[in-house]
N, C-alpha and C positions, 0 to 999 in steps of 0.2 A: 370425188373419192369413190362414192357408190358405184359409179359408172366404170371406174377403173377396176375395182374389185369384181363386177359383174363380168367385165370383158376378160379378165384374168381367170376367173372361174370357168368360163366357157372355153378357154384354150388350155386349160389343164387336162391332159390325157392320162388318167389313172390307169395303172397296170393291174390286170386281173389274172389270177391263175386259173387253170381248168377246174379246179375244185370250187372256187369262188363262183364261176359262171355256172357250173352244173348245180350248185346249191341255190341258185337265184340271187346271190348277193351283188352281182354286177347290175348297173342300171340299164334300163331298156331305153333304146333310141337316143342315147347320149354317146358322144365321141369318146372311146376308150382305147387302150391297148391291152391285148391279151396275148398270151404265148405259152409255148410248151414244146413238146416234140411232135413231130408229124408221124402219126401212127402208121405203122407198116400196113400196106395193103388198103389205104383208105383213100388215095387220090383218084378222083374221077374227072376226066376231062370232057368237055362238050365236043361233039363232032362238027358242030356248026359255027361256034364262035370261041372267044377266048375264055369263057366261063370254066371255073374249076372249083370243085368242092374237095375238101379234105378234112380229116379229124386230127385235132390236136389233144394230146394226152399228157398227163403228169407222170406217167409210167406207174401209177398206182391204180385207182379205181375211177378217176374223174377224167372226163373228155368232153369236148364239144366240137361242133362242125363249123368250119368256116367255108364261105362262098366268096370268091374273088373273080373279077372279070379284068383281064390284062395280062401283060407279060410278067412272069415271075423272075425272081433273081436266078442267075445261072446255077447257083449252088443249092436251090431248093430241091429237096427229095426227101423220101421217106426216112425216118430215123434221125432227122436233123432238127436243131432247134430253130424255132421261128418266133417272131413277134409281128403280130398284125395290128393295124389301126383301123378302126371302123365302129360299127354300131351293132349292138345286139337287138334283133327284132323280137316281137311279142311271142313268136314260136320258139325262140331260143336259138335261132340260127345267127351266127356272127357274120355280118356282111362287111367284108374288108374293103377299105379303099387303098390300102397299102400293105405289102408284105415284105418283111425283112428276113433274110436268112443269114446264118453265121457266115463270115467271109473266108474263113481259113480254119484249119485244125486246132489253132491255138486261141481262138476267140470263140466265146460263148456270150451272148448278151446277159448281163448281170441278172436280169429278171428270170431268164430261162434256167441259168446256173442255180439260182435259188430254189427253182421248182424241182430241179433234178437232185439237188442236196437233200431236199425233203424226202423225195422218193427213196433215195438210198438209205436214209436215216431209219425209215419205216422197215426196211428189209432186214436191218440187223436186230 
């Protein structure tokens, strides 16, 4: 039973919003999911490999940087919702193993939708 709970705990990927990551609530060096909106003007691509960095924001005051190496989804772009799975390092950089982008105009990952709803609620 204990082994099953330990294995389950290791496979749970909790979702963290930009505010939680920026405030230090997210665990370091543990597999988590994080997401929000790709900040305009924040995408930087390496000229020598497939490494890319970009900033994810909650459209309020919180943001964090993601580094990813690989091929991004076709619909990945600035101003779009994303969810990344990876690990937060000790310097606060989120090193992603996988990046998911919304797949059409009618779908927004529920976690990203929640982040945006909070941003719009604070504007009112």
